[in-house]
N, CA, C and O of each residue as an XYZ file, in Angstrom:
888
protein
N       0.842     -1.189      0.000
C       0.000      0.000      0.000
C       0.879      1.240      0.000
O       1.925      1.276      0.648
N       0.455      2.227     -0.713
C       1.225      3.458     -0.756
C       0.325      4.583     -1.187
O      -0.894      4.425     -1.259
N       0.916      5.712     -1.472
C       0.148      6.869     -1.912
C      -0.008      6.841     -3.434
O       0.295      5.840     -4.082
N      -0.487      7.957     -3.993
C      -0.712      8.041     -5.431
C      -0.132      9.341     -5.964
O       0.236     10.232     -5.199
N      -0.057      9.435     -7.286
C       0.487     10.635     -7.931
C      -0.600     11.322     -8.745
O      -1.492     10.680     -9.298
N      -0.498     12.647     -8.801
C      -1.385     13.457     -9.638
C      -0.524     14.301    -10.554
O       0.367     15.009    -10.086
N      -0.777     14.237    -11.851
C       0.005     14.992    -12.825
C      -0.946     15.711    -13.769
O      -2.134     15.393    -13.831
N      -0.416     16.680    -14.501
C      -1.231     17.385    -15.468
C      -0.462     18.505    -16.138
O       0.700     18.759    -15.822
N      -1.132     19.170    -17.070
C      -0.548     20.293    -17.806
C      -1.525     21.455    -17.778
O      -2.730     21.269    -17.943
N      -1.001     22.650    -17.568
C      -1.827     23.856    -17.538
C      -1.695     24.583    -18.877
O      -0.587     24.895    -19.315
N      -2.834     24.850    -19.521
C      -2.867     25.583    -20.795
C      -3.699     26.849    -20.634
O      -4.475     26.992    -19.689
N      -3.512     27.771    -21.590
C      -4.434     28.904    -21.662
C      -5.504     28.593    -22.696
O      -5.523     27.495    -23.253
N      -6.395     29.544    -22.960
C      -7.519     29.294    -23.858
C      -7.096     29.043    -25.303
O      -7.855     28.467    -26.083
N      -5.877     29.477    -25.664
C      -5.387     29.244    -27.023
C      -4.685     27.901    -27.166
O      -4.356     27.485    -28.277
N      -4.457     27.225    -26.052
C      -3.765     25.946    -26.081
C      -2.305     26.033    -25.713
O      -1.639     25.006    -25.587
N      -1.785     27.251    -25.536
C      -0.388     27.417    -25.133
C      -0.219     27.041    -23.669
O      -1.127     27.229    -22.860
N       0.946     26.511    -23.340
C       1.183     26.101    -21.955
C       1.399     27.322    -21.076
O       1.867     28.362    -21.541
N       1.055     27.187    -19.808
C       1.216     28.267    -18.837
C       2.220     27.812    -17.788
O       1.953     26.890    -17.018
N       3.375     28.465    -17.766
C       4.383     28.145    -16.756
C       4.191     29.042    -15.545
O       3.634     30.134    -15.652
N       4.650     28.580    -14.403
C       4.560     29.372    -13.180
C       3.178     29.456    -12.576
O       2.946     30.273    -11.685
N       2.245     28.624    -13.042
C       0.900     28.613    -12.456
C       0.942     27.883    -11.112
O       1.625     26.867    -10.976
N       0.229     28.387    -10.145
C       0.139     27.745     -8.836
C      -0.993     26.728     -8.857
O      -2.140     27.064     -9.154
N      -0.662     25.494     -8.541
C      -1.652     24.416     -8.552
C      -1.767     23.864     -7.136
O      -0.759     23.548     -6.504
N      -2.983     23.750     -6.646
C      -3.213     23.200     -5.314
C      -4.119     21.980     -5.399
O      -5.008     21.906     -6.247
N      -3.879     21.030     -4.512
C      -4.703     19.830     -4.408
C      -5.197     19.735     -2.973
O      -4.394     19.616     -2.047
N      -6.519     19.786     -2.779
C      -7.107     19.788     -1.448
C      -7.952     18.541     -1.240
O      -8.878     18.271     -2.005
N      -7.626     17.785     -0.203
C      -8.413     16.612      0.153
C      -9.716     17.087      0.791
O      -9.693     17.741      1.834
N     -10.850     16.765      0.172
C     -12.127     17.294      0.641
C     -12.549     16.709      1.987
O     -13.350     17.316      2.698
N     -12.026     15.552      2.339
C     -12.388     14.928      3.608
C     -11.596     15.491      4.775
O     -12.129     15.647      5.873
N     -10.322     15.797      4.542
C      -9.450     16.247      5.634
C      -9.137     17.725      5.586
O      -8.725     18.301      6.593
N      -9.325     18.360      4.419
C      -8.983     19.766      4.261
C      -7.501     20.018      4.063
O      -7.082     21.171      3.959
N      -6.698     18.965      4.009
C      -5.253     19.120      3.816
C      -4.969     19.542      2.374
O      -5.452     18.924      1.425
N      -4.176     20.607      2.230
C      -3.859     21.149      0.910
C      -2.366     21.033      0.623
O      -1.526     21.268      1.492
N      -2.064     20.668     -0.599
C      -0.683     20.674     -1.069
C      -0.596     21.570     -2.293
O      -1.542     21.650     -3.077
N       0.548     22.251     -2.462
C       0.711     23.181     -3.571
C       1.983     22.871     -4.355
O       2.960     22.345     -3.821
N       1.934     23.216     -5.640
C       3.109     23.117     -6.492
C       2.980     24.177     -7.581
O       1.967     24.871     -7.660
N       4.007     24.300     -8.421
C       4.026     25.297     -9.491
C       4.342     24.588    -10.806
O       5.214     23.720    -10.856
N       3.632     24.959    -11.865
C       3.888     24.350    -13.171
C       5.244     24.790    -13.708
O       5.670     25.923    -13.484
N       5.919     23.890    -14.416
C       7.250     24.190    -14.941
C       7.170     24.895    -16.293
O       6.094     25.314    -16.719
N       8.308     25.022    -16.960
C       8.352     25.748    -18.232
C       7.490     25.104    -19.316
O       7.068     25.771    -20.260
N       7.233     23.805    -19.173
C       6.389     23.109    -20.144
C       4.931     23.102    -19.725
O       4.095     22.477    -20.378
N       4.616     23.808    -18.616
C       3.246     23.847    -18.125
C       2.842     22.631    -17.307
O       1.689     22.509    -16.894
N       3.798     21.728    -17.073
C       3.485     20.498    -16.360
C       3.593     20.686    -14.850
O       4.425     21.453    -14.367
N       2.753     19.986    -14.120
C       2.842     19.967    -12.662
C       2.730     18.518    -12.187
O       2.268     17.644    -12.920
N       3.159     18.284    -10.957
C       3.073     16.931    -10.405
C       3.004     16.976     -8.886
O       3.734     17.720     -8.231
N       2.108     16.161     -8.346
C       2.078     15.854     -6.918
C       2.470     14.379     -6.809
O       1.640     13.509     -7.071
N       3.697     14.082     -6.433
C       4.160     12.692     -6.489
C       3.625     11.798     -5.391
O       3.700     10.576     -5.513
N       3.084     12.370     -4.316
C       2.697     11.529     -3.181
C       1.474     12.105     -2.471
O       1.606     12.848     -1.497
N       0.286     11.759     -2.963
C      -0.968     12.178     -2.344
C      -1.641     10.984     -1.674
O      -1.584      9.860     -2.172
N      -2.277     11.248     -0.538
C      -3.084     10.221      0.105
C      -4.318      9.945     -0.750
O      -4.785     10.821     -1.478
N      -4.836      8.742     -0.660
C      -6.048      8.421     -1.410
C      -7.229      9.240     -0.889
O      -7.261      9.623      0.281
N      -8.188      9.502     -1.758
C      -9.361     10.264     -1.363
C      -9.945     11.058     -2.512
O      -9.569     10.865     -3.668
N     -10.859     11.945     -2.192
C     -11.499     12.830     -3.169
C     -10.852     14.209     -3.049
O     -10.715     14.742     -1.947
N     -10.455     14.787     -4.189
C      -9.701     16.036     -4.184
C     -10.362     17.107     -5.036
O     -11.092     16.821     -5.986
N     -10.077     18.366     -4.659
C     -10.379     19.523     -5.500
C      -9.048     20.100     -5.972
O      -8.184     20.435     -5.162
N      -8.894     20.211     -7.285
C      -7.649     20.711     -7.879
C      -7.905     22.118     -8.393
O      -8.866     22.348     -9.127
N      -7.042     23.066     -8.009
C      -7.208     24.463     -8.393
C      -5.929     24.980     -9.033
O      -4.831     24.712     -8.545
N      -6.073     25.722    -10.128
C      -4.925     26.335    -10.808
C      -5.160     27.832    -10.942
O      -6.236     28.267    -11.354
N      -4.145     28.619    -10.589
C      -4.241     30.078    -10.704
C      -2.934     30.606    -11.297
O      -1.866     30.025    -11.103
N      -3.044     31.719    -12.022
C      -1.869     32.400    -12.582
C      -2.238     33.860    -12.796
O      -3.406     34.189    -13.005
N      -1.245     34.729    -12.745
C      -1.478     36.158    -12.905
C      -2.056     36.447    -14.289
O      -1.517     36.013    -15.307
N      -3.178     37.198    -14.303
C      -3.816     37.564    -15.561
C      -4.826     36.557    -16.052
O      -5.427     36.745    -17.110
N      -5.028     35.468    -15.287
C      -5.966     34.426    -15.699
C      -6.996     34.199    -14.595
O      -6.738     34.455    -13.419
N      -8.169     33.712    -15.005
C      -9.175     33.304    -14.038
C      -8.791     31.953    -13.451
O      -8.064     31.176    -14.071
N      -9.280     31.688    -12.269
C      -8.996     30.422    -11.598
C      -9.730     29.274    -12.288
O     -10.889     29.419    -12.677
N      -9.055     28.132    -12.439
C      -9.679     26.925    -12.995
C      -9.712     25.858    -11.905
O      -8.767     25.716    -11.129
N     -10.804     25.120    -11.862
C     -11.009     24.157    -10.785
C     -11.449     22.810    -11.355
O     -12.239     22.744    -12.297
N     -10.929     21.755    -10.771
C     -11.407     20.393    -11.034
C     -11.955     19.855     -9.722
O     -11.241     19.831     -8.719
N     -13.199     19.428     -9.715
C     -13.862     19.003     -8.487
C     -14.117     17.504     -8.464
O     -14.268     16.860     -9.502
N     -14.161     16.962     -7.234
C     -14.500     15.546     -7.022
C     -13.613     14.609     -7.836
O     -14.098     13.731     -8.549
N     -12.304     14.816     -7.712
C     -11.332     13.983     -8.415
C     -10.922     12.840     -7.493
O     -10.385     13.078     -6.411
N     -11.167     11.618     -7.907
C     -10.844     10.445     -7.098
C      -9.395     10.036     -7.317
O      -8.975      9.761     -8.441
N      -8.634     10.000     -6.220
C      -7.243      9.560     -6.263
C      -7.165      8.192     -5.595
O      -7.418      8.068     -4.397
N      -6.817      7.167     -6.365
C      -6.733      5.804     -5.849
C      -5.292      5.416     -5.587
O      -4.378      5.920     -6.240
N      -5.088      4.526     -4.637
C      -3.751      4.126     -4.234
C      -2.964      3.557     -5.411
O      -3.476      2.748     -6.185
N      -1.726      3.987     -5.531
C      -0.843      3.465     -6.565
C      -1.095      3.995     -7.961
O      -0.375      3.632     -8.892
N      -2.104      4.850     -8.135
C      -2.441      5.346     -9.472
C      -1.604      6.572     -9.827
O      -0.934      7.158     -8.977
N      -1.661      6.938    -11.090
C      -1.015      8.155    -11.584
C      -2.069      8.903    -12.383
O      -2.141      8.792    -13.607
N      -2.881      9.664    -11.669
C      -4.033     10.350    -12.249
C      -3.591     11.607    -12.994
O      -2.739     12.352    -12.509
N      -4.171     11.844    -14.173
C      -3.857     13.045    -14.950
C      -5.058     13.965    -15.006
O      -6.148     13.556    -15.406
N      -4.853     15.218    -14.600
C      -5.880     16.253    -14.691
C      -5.253     17.475    -15.357
O      -4.423     18.154    -14.753
N      -5.645     17.754    -16.590
C      -5.196     18.945    -17.314
C      -6.219     20.058    -17.123
O      -7.425     19.814    -17.142
N      -5.726     21.291    -16.938
C      -6.620     22.428    -16.731
C      -6.312     23.537    -17.733
O      -5.175     23.701    -18.174
N      -7.357     24.297    -18.084
C      -7.224     25.390    -19.034
C      -7.629     26.695    -18.349
O      -8.727     26.797    -17.802
N      -6.748     27.682    -18.380
C      -7.000     28.973    -17.742
C      -7.550     29.971    -18.766
O      -7.007     30.130    -19.859
N      -8.644     30.636    -18.379
C      -9.246     31.653    -19.242
C      -8.564     32.992    -18.980
O      -8.368     33.385    -17.830
N      -8.208     33.681    -20.050
C      -7.468     34.937    -19.932
C      -8.361     36.073    -19.458
O      -9.445     36.291    -20.000
N      -7.892     36.803    -18.431
C      -8.497     38.050    -18.020
C      -9.847     37.978    -17.363
O     -10.445     39.022    -17.107
N     -10.356     36.811    -17.077
C     -11.654     36.708    -16.432
C     -11.471     36.560    -14.927
O     -10.423     36.112    -14.460
N     -12.476     36.931    -14.191
C     -12.402     36.850    -12.731
C     -13.230     35.713    -12.165
O     -13.055     35.351    -11.001
N     -14.115     35.146    -12.944
C     -14.952     34.063    -12.456
C     -14.197     32.742    -12.481
O     -13.414     32.471    -13.391
N     -14.448     31.931    -11.469
C     -13.848     30.602    -11.406
C     -14.490     29.699    -12.458
O     -15.712     29.667    -12.601
N     -13.653     28.969    -13.189
C     -14.133     28.058    -14.219
C     -13.970     26.623    -13.738
O     -12.859     26.194    -13.426
N     -15.069     25.882    -13.676
C     -15.009     24.466    -13.318
C     -14.735     23.681    -14.592
O     -15.611     23.522    -15.442
N     -13.511     23.196    -14.710
C     -13.091     22.516    -15.930
C     -13.460     21.037    -15.929
O     -13.900     20.497    -16.944
N     -13.276     20.389    -14.780
C     -13.472     18.948    -14.685
C     -14.240     18.654    -13.410
O     -14.068     19.339    -12.402
N     -15.098     17.622    -13.455
C     -15.831     17.252    -12.253
C     -16.117     15.758    -12.254
O     -16.385     15.160    -13.296
N     -16.056     15.166    -11.059
C     -16.411     13.758    -10.859
C     -15.623     12.837    -11.791
O     -16.188     12.165    -12.653
N     -14.308     12.826    -11.594
C     -13.427     12.022    -12.435
C     -12.713     10.976    -11.575
O     -12.182     11.288    -10.509
N     -12.712      9.751    -12.050
C     -11.922      8.678    -11.454
C     -11.133      8.015    -12.557
O     -11.600      7.922    -13.692
N      -9.930      7.551    -12.231
C      -9.049      6.960    -13.235
C      -9.668      5.691    -13.812
O      -9.939      4.740    -13.078
N      -9.892      5.674    -15.119
C     -10.448      4.512    -15.790
C      -9.385      3.744    -16.574
O      -9.427      2.517    -16.653
N      -8.444      4.471    -17.145
C      -7.394      3.860    -17.951
C      -6.070      4.515    -17.606
O      -5.941      5.738    -17.671
N      -5.091      3.709    -17.240
C      -3.775      4.227    -16.869
C      -3.001      4.598    -18.128
O      -2.620      3.727    -18.910
N      -2.768      5.905    -18.322
C      -2.071      6.376    -19.519
C      -0.722      7.015    -19.214
O       0.041      7.304    -20.136
N      -0.414      7.239    -17.946
C       0.831      7.907    -17.577
C       1.808      6.982    -16.883
O       2.788      7.445    -16.299
N       1.561      5.695    -16.935
C       2.467      4.723    -16.344
C       2.337      3.410    -17.098
O       1.249      3.060    -17.553
N       3.448      2.677    -17.235
C       3.422      1.399    -17.945
C       3.024      0.248    -17.038
O       2.719     -0.839    -17.528
N       3.019      0.457    -15.730
C       2.747     -0.642    -14.817
C       1.273     -1.027    -14.836
O       0.401     -0.212    -15.138
N       1.020     -2.293    -14.503
C      -0.342     -2.800    -14.444
C      -0.625     -3.264    -13.023
O       0.167     -3.977    -12.407
N      -1.783     -2.836    -12.524
C      -2.131     -3.145    -11.146
C      -3.628     -3.303    -11.004
O      -4.390     -2.907    -11.887
N      -4.045     -3.876     -9.903
C      -5.462     -4.010     -9.589
C      -5.678     -3.475     -8.179
O      -4.950     -3.837     -7.255
N      -6.679     -2.614     -8.013
C      -6.942     -1.975     -6.733
C      -8.104     -2.647     -6.027
O      -9.159     -2.878     -6.617
N      -7.896     -2.958     -4.756
C      -8.948     -3.493     -3.899
C      -9.416     -2.345     -3.009
O      -8.605     -1.721     -2.325
N     -10.698     -2.067     -3.014
C     -11.225     -0.894     -2.322
C     -11.698     -1.234     -0.911
O     -11.818     -2.402     -0.540
N     -11.962     -0.187     -0.136
C     -12.505     -0.351      1.204
C     -13.875     -1.019      1.161
O     -14.238     -1.765      2.070
N     -14.631     -0.749      0.102
C     -15.950     -1.384     -0.031
C     -15.804     -2.900     -0.101
O     -16.573     -3.624      0.531
N     -14.829     -3.386     -0.861
C     -14.633     -4.826     -0.975
C     -14.177     -5.442      0.339
O     -14.619     -6.531      0.706
N     -13.290     -4.742      1.052
C     -12.795     -5.286      2.319
C     -13.894     -5.328      3.378
O     -13.822     -6.131      4.307
N     -14.920     -4.464      3.249
C     -16.034     -4.463      4.187
C     -17.138     -5.435      3.759
O     -17.765     -6.077      4.603
N     -17.373     -5.542      2.442
C     -18.512     -6.316      1.947
C     -18.221     -7.809      1.830
O     -19.130     -8.628      1.968
N     -16.968     -8.171      1.578
C     -16.639     -9.578      1.368
C     -16.220    -10.228      2.683
O     -15.536     -9.601      3.492
N     -16.628    -11.489      2.904
C     -16.302    -12.153      4.178
C     -14.807    -12.435      4.303
O     -14.167    -12.917      3.368
N     -14.268    -12.122      5.480
C     -12.864    -12.387      5.783
C     -12.801    -13.093      7.134
O     -12.595    -12.463      8.171
N     -12.981    -14.398      7.103
C     -12.993    -15.175      8.339
C     -11.658    -15.038      9.059
O     -11.602    -15.009     10.288
N     -10.590    -14.956      8.281
C      -9.244    -14.880      8.856
C      -8.907    -13.496      9.402
O      -7.953    -13.339     10.163
N      -9.704    -12.478      9.007
C      -9.417    -11.081      9.355
C      -8.090    -10.625      8.765
O      -7.476     -9.691      9.282
N      -7.639    -11.263      7.696
C      -6.426    -10.858      6.991
C      -6.826    -10.175      5.690
O      -7.372    -10.820      4.795
N      -6.558     -8.872      5.576
C      -6.926     -8.160      4.353
C      -6.252     -8.776      3.135
O      -6.784     -8.722      2.026
N      -5.075     -9.365      3.348
C      -4.308     -9.908      2.221
C      -5.003    -11.097      1.571
O      -4.631    -11.484      0.463
N      -6.004    -11.691      2.227
C      -6.758    -12.762      1.583
C      -7.513    -12.264      0.360
O      -7.874    -13.052     -0.515
N      -7.754    -10.943      0.296
C      -8.437    -10.371     -0.867
C      -7.544    -10.343     -2.099
O      -8.000    -10.004     -3.191
N      -6.272    -10.698     -1.928
C      -5.393    -10.831     -3.091
C      -5.889    -11.921     -4.031
O      -5.517    -11.962     -5.203
N      -6.739    -12.809     -3.502
C      -7.312    -13.850     -4.352
C      -8.218    -13.292     -5.435
O      -8.566    -14.011     -6.372
N      -8.615    -12.009     -5.329
C      -9.434    -11.366     -6.355
C      -8.606    -10.873     -7.532
O      -9.155    -10.518     -8.574
N      -7.291    -10.850     -7.371
C      -6.405    -10.262     -8.379
C      -6.074    -11.283     -9.465
O      -5.738    -12.431     -9.176
N      -6.173    -10.843    -10.713
C      -5.844    -11.707    -11.838
C      -4.389    -12.161    -11.753
O      -3.485    -11.343    -11.583
N      -4.173    -13.453    -11.870
C      -2.816    -14.001    -11.853
C      -2.299    -14.350    -10.475
O      -1.160    -14.799    -10.344
N      -3.118    -14.152     -9.426
C      -2.686    -14.460     -8.060
C      -3.441    -15.678     -7.529
O      -4.645    -15.818     -7.744
N      -2.725    -16.548     -6.840
C      -3.344    -17.716     -6.195
C      -2.627    -17.968     -4.880
O      -1.441    -17.667     -4.741
N      -3.345    -18.517     -3.926
C      -2.732    -18.795     -2.632
C      -1.675    -19.873     -2.785
O      -1.909    -20.906     -3.413
N      -0.523    -19.626     -2.210
C       0.592    -20.561     -2.336
C       0.311    -21.838     -1.560
O      -0.283    -21.784     -0.482
N       0.724    -22.978     -2.083
C       0.538    -24.239     -1.334
C       1.186    -24.189      0.043
O       0.689    -24.812      0.981
N       2.279    -23.463      0.175
C       2.970    -23.366      1.463
C       2.210    -22.517      2.468
O       2.592    -22.467      3.637
N       1.140    -21.846      2.042
C       0.357    -21.025      2.968
C      -0.295    -21.883      4.038
O      -0.600    -21.402      5.129
N      -0.509    -23.169      3.720
C      -1.148    -24.062      4.681
C      -0.165    -24.617      5.704
O      -0.567    -25.317      6.633
N       1.118    -24.312      5.541
C       2.115    -24.784      6.494
C       1.901    -24.111      7.838
O       1.814    -22.885      7.913
N       1.815    -24.895      8.890
C       1.583    -24.347     10.221
C       2.855    -24.392     11.050
O       3.829    -25.046     10.677
N       2.840    -23.696     12.168
C       3.986    -23.693     13.079
C       3.545    -24.225     14.433
O       2.359    -24.482     14.639
N       4.470    -24.391     15.346
C       4.148    -24.860     16.686
C       3.446    -23.780     17.484
O       2.858    -24.062     18.528
N       3.500    -22.527     16.998
C       2.899    -21.406     17.716
C       1.487    -21.130     17.233
O       0.614    -20.782     18.029
N       1.260    -21.280     15.960
C      -0.027    -20.900     15.381
C      -0.526    -21.977     14.442
O       0.251    -22.596     13.715
N      -1.836    -22.196     14.464
C      -2.445    -23.156     13.545
C      -3.036    -22.461     12.331
O      -3.661    -23.108     11.490
N      -2.845    -21.146     12.231
C      -3.372    -20.395     11.109
C      -2.470    -20.521      9.894
O      -1.279    -20.803     10.022
N      -3.041    -20.311      8.716
C      -2.232    -20.330      7.507
C      -1.355    -19.088      7.472
O      -1.639    -18.094      8.140
N      -0.315    -19.154      6.705
C       0.611    -18.015      6.619
C      -0.034    -16.904      5.813
O      -0.315    -17.083      4.628
N      -0.271    -15.766      6.432
C      -0.967    -14.650      5.796
C      -0.112    -14.030      4.703
O       1.102    -13.893      4.853
N      -0.755    -13.655      3.603
C      -0.050    -12.971      2.523
C       0.779    -13.872      1.635
O       1.572    -13.381      0.832
N       0.614    -15.189      1.759
C       1.405    -16.120      0.940
C       0.651    -16.419     -0.356
O      -0.163    -17.340     -0.421
N       0.941    -15.618     -1.384
C       0.286    -15.778     -2.680
C       1.335    -15.832     -3.785
O       2.317    -15.090     -3.779
N       1.094    -16.733     -4.733
C       1.919    -16.777     -5.940
C       1.304    -15.830     -6.964
O       0.138    -15.982     -7.327
N       2.079    -14.855     -7.431
C       1.605    -13.886     -8.418
C       2.325    -14.133     -9.731
O       3.552    -14.067     -9.798
N       1.561    -14.416    -10.768
C       2.119    -14.722    -12.099
C       3.161    -15.832    -12.030
O       4.166    -15.801    -12.741
N       2.912    -16.811    -11.166
C       3.788    -17.974    -11.088
C       5.032    -17.791    -10.241
O       5.815    -18.729    -10.092
N       5.234    -16.601     -9.679
C       6.418    -16.355     -8.849
C       6.193    -16.884     -7.432
O       5.057    -17.010     -6.975
N       7.291    -17.190     -6.750
C       7.194    -17.646     -5.373
C       6.680    -16.520     -4.481
O       6.941    -15.343     -4.730
N       5.947    -16.900     -3.440
C       5.367    -15.888     -2.553
C       6.446    -15.092     -1.827
O       6.201    -13.954     -1.426
N       7.630    -15.664     -1.651
C       8.700    -14.944     -0.967
C       9.246    -13.792     -1.813
O      10.003    -12.961     -1.311
N       8.865    -13.738     -3.098
C       9.301    -12.652     -3.970
C       8.360    -11.453     -3.916
O       8.629    -10.425     -4.537
N       7.265    -11.579     -3.180
C       6.341    -10.454     -3.049
C       6.955     -9.354     -2.198
O       7.793     -9.613     -1.334
N       6.530     -8.131     -2.452
C       7.052     -6.973     -1.726
C       5.877     -6.211     -1.121
O       5.077     -5.623     -1.849
N       5.771     -6.219      0.205
C       4.675     -5.533      0.895
C       5.129     -4.152      1.338
O       6.147     -4.008      2.016
N       4.358     -3.130      0.945
C       4.630     -1.751      1.342
C       3.441     -1.214      2.118
O       2.293     -1.410      1.719
N       3.711     -0.544      3.216
C       2.672      0.092      4.014
C       2.881      1.593      3.944
O       3.829      2.121      4.526
N       1.989      2.288      3.224
C       2.143      3.723      2.989
C       3.532      4.045      2.438
O       4.142      5.049      2.802
N       4.015      3.175      1.557
C       5.296      3.399      0.900
C       6.501      2.876      1.648
O       7.611      2.914      1.118
N       6.317      2.387      2.870
C       7.432      1.898      3.681
C       7.496      0.377      3.642
O       6.477     -0.300      3.499
N       8.717     -0.149      3.773
C       8.954     -1.591      3.763
C       8.179     -2.258      4.900
O       8.327     -1.884      6.063
N       7.348     -3.252      4.552
C       6.574     -3.973      5.566
C       6.761     -5.479      5.408
O       5.833     -6.254      5.640
N       7.969     -5.890      5.013
C       8.265     -7.297      4.776
C       8.885     -7.934      6.010
O       9.850     -7.412      6.570
N       8.325     -9.068      6.433
C       8.877     -9.814      7.562
C       9.904    -10.800      7.019
O       9.600    -11.976      6.821
N      11.108    -10.322      6.782
C      12.133    -11.141      6.133
C      12.462    -12.398      6.930
O      12.614    -13.473      6.350
N      12.574    -12.275      8.246
C      12.986    -13.421      9.052
C      11.911    -14.461      9.238
O      12.216    -15.586      9.633
N      10.633    -14.121      8.962
C       9.542    -15.043      9.225
C       8.784    -15.455      7.972
O       7.784    -16.168      8.060
N       9.246    -15.017      6.811
C       8.460    -15.209      5.600
C       8.236    -16.677      5.252
O       7.289    -16.994      4.533
N       9.073    -17.568      5.739
C       8.899    -18.991      5.438
C       8.778    -19.821      6.708
O       9.127    -21.002      6.705
N       8.289    -19.226      7.795
C       8.231    -19.940      9.066
C       6.816    -20.091      9.600
O       6.630    -20.298     10.799
N       5.819    -19.994      8.736
C       4.455    -20.217      9.172
C       3.807    -19.044      9.853
O       2.794    -19.213     10.533
N       4.369    -17.830      9.691
C       3.784    -16.653     10.316
C       3.166    -15.767      9.234
O       2.554    -16.271      8.292
N       3.324    -14.455      9.365
C       2.800    -13.500      8.402
C       3.945    -12.980      7.551
O       5.054    -12.785      8.048
N       3.683    -12.758      6.284
C       4.707    -12.196      5.401
C       4.957    -10.726      5.674
O       5.860    -10.136      5.082
N       4.166    -10.115      6.569
C       4.307     -8.698      6.856
C       4.701     -8.474      8.321
O       4.355     -9.259      9.203
N       5.424     -7.396      8.548
C       5.787     -7.044      9.917
C       4.555     -6.586     10.683
O       4.288     -7.059     11.787
N       3.801     -5.654     10.082
C       2.592     -5.122     10.708
C       1.386     -5.744     10.020
O       1.189     -5.569      8.817
N       0.586     -6.464     10.781
C      -0.651     -7.047     10.257
C      -1.767     -6.021     10.405
O      -2.221     -5.755     11.518
N      -2.205     -5.450      9.307
C      -3.177     -4.355      9.349
C      -4.594     -4.914      9.412
O      -4.943     -5.767      8.597
N      -5.425     -4.459     10.358
C      -6.831     -4.874     10.380
C      -7.527     -4.429      9.100
O      -7.295     -3.312      8.637
N      -8.368     -5.269      8.519
C      -9.007     -4.903      7.241
C      -9.860     -3.643      7.335
O     -10.037     -2.945      6.337
N     -10.397     -3.340      8.531
C     -11.241     -2.157      8.690
C     -10.456     -0.864      8.518
O     -11.043      0.176      8.218
N      -9.138     -0.909      8.703
C      -8.314      0.300      8.610
C      -7.642      0.442      7.252
O      -6.842      1.354      7.044
N      -7.964     -0.453      6.334
C      -7.369     -0.408      4.996
C      -8.311      0.346      4.063
O      -9.376     -0.160      3.712
N      -7.921      1.557      3.662
C      -8.746      2.326      2.734
C      -8.727      1.696      1.349
O      -9.775      1.514      0.729
N      -7.550      1.369      0.872
C      -7.368      0.711     -0.418
C      -6.011      0.023     -0.406
O      -5.110      0.420      0.333
N      -5.873     -1.003     -1.223
C      -4.535     -1.490     -1.514
C      -4.486     -1.947     -2.966
O      -5.485     -2.400     -3.525
N      -3.322     -1.821     -3.557
C      -3.139     -2.164     -4.965
C      -2.091     -3.260     -5.081
O      -1.114     -3.290     -4.332
N      -2.312     -4.152     -6.025
C      -1.355     -5.211     -6.320
C      -0.791     -4.959     -7.712
O      -1.498     -5.087     -8.712
N       0.482     -4.601     -7.766
C       1.160     -4.330     -9.038
C       1.749     -5.642     -9.536
O       2.535     -6.279     -8.836
N       1.372     -6.045    -10.738
C       1.769     -7.363    -11.234
C       2.659     -7.334    -12.471
O       3.328     -8.325    -12.760
N       2.686     -6.231    -13.207
C       3.471     -6.178    -14.442
C       4.080     -4.804    -14.654
O       3.495     -3.787    -14.282
N       5.272     -4.784    -15.260
C       5.934     -3.546    -15.701
C       6.048     -2.512    -14.589
O       5.865     -1.318    -14.827
N       6.348     -2.965    -13.377
C       6.441     -2.026    -12.263
C       7.612     -1.072    -12.467
O       8.588     -1.407    -13.139
N       7.506      0.127    -11.878
C       8.542      1.136    -12.031
C       9.735      0.822    -11.131
O       9.710     -0.128    -10.349
N      10.777      1.639    -11.258
C      12.020      1.386    -10.541
C      11.868      1.478     -9.030
O      12.679      0.915     -8.295
N      10.844      2.177     -8.557
C      10.649      2.283     -7.105
C      10.334      0.950     -6.474
O      10.457      0.790     -5.260
N       9.922     -0.025     -7.297
C       9.634     -1.365     -6.795
C      10.786     -2.301     -7.150
O      10.596     -3.287     -7.863
N      11.944     -1.999     -6.667
C      13.115     -2.755     -7.100
C      13.296     -4.104     -6.446
O      14.068     -4.930     -6.933
N      12.590     -4.346     -5.338
C      12.877     -5.551     -4.563
C      12.198     -6.811     -5.084
O      12.835     -7.859     -5.183
N      10.907     -6.721     -5.420
C      10.143     -7.918     -5.697
C       9.464     -7.910     -7.044
O       9.391     -6.894     -7.734
N       8.960     -9.107     -7.398
C       8.257     -9.255     -8.682
C       6.777     -8.974     -8.549
O       6.088     -8.818     -9.557
N       6.269     -8.904     -7.325
C       4.857     -8.544     -7.107
C       4.798     -7.585     -5.927
O       5.503     -7.761     -4.934
N       3.946     -6.563     -6.046
C       3.932     -5.484     -5.061
C       2.557     -5.368     -4.410
O       1.534     -5.582     -5.061
N       2.539     -5.022     -3.101
C       1.275     -4.783     -2.387
C       1.270     -3.360     -1.876
O       0.304     -2.935     -1.244
């Protein structure tokens, strides 16, 4: 599990790029705002946003404010929101509204996102959120998951073969931080250091193909 990225380009009404525009991203649930400035090519980026619903605002001297409302940012995604600034007007222009990422166009990686709705609606007798990895294409529970220890009779949590790879090659991230239990991964315990209750998991994504360089450790990412 980790955060997400928001990228885009700021243009004026003629289609020319606008550099030096101030772009803000505000989480509507928490009110937390982050700001950045578009570069010489008019591009901006928020590399690490928490998941949630956002309002994106762009302003520049001599232009009216442009706003994108109800933008859904999902974990592990790279959402693109382009905005167009109207010259010399004072009224706020709502450019985009109610957008969620449908097709990943700014990243080569392929992933599947499990939402909070699924973790609440689907039965989890084990109380292990990682059991929902069984919903991901190309993932199956490893035969070694049934191996028990003298301490616990439970199956080893998070032991899934993704695209035929061994479960020990999986890489678990918690909000971008290493959450791999290296010393216990093959001893009948949990593949993760911190076992997160499913109720506290907003979303998690399983990256299965063409992952970026930030995922250098494993062949499958959580």
